C-alpha positions, 0 to 999 in steps of 0.5 A: 475406287470401284465403290465410288464408281458403283455409287455414281453409276447407281445415280445415273439414268443409265448405269450401263453407260461407261464413264470416267472419274477424273482428278482436277488435273484431268487424269483418269482414276482407275482401280487405285484406292484414294489412300494409294493416290494420297487423296485422303481425307478429301478430293474433288472428282470430275465426271466424263462420259467415256465417249466424250458426249455431253448434252442437254438430257438429264443423266441423273435419276429424278430422285437425285435431281431434286436434291440439287441446289444452286450455289 
């Protein structure tokens, strides 16, 4: 799990801001592995700032933003 959090943090404009990764049922993920949580081979994670903030500023780095596409 720490490798996934590190990967996500590297894509943020400010990697020092605390965040949580959540399962679709809104339960927070901590240091368990995906295998321990029975999330292998696939899982959908949600993102939440630890302070609950959200807004209109860009949280992702510009090089990540250019990769986004509308579905």
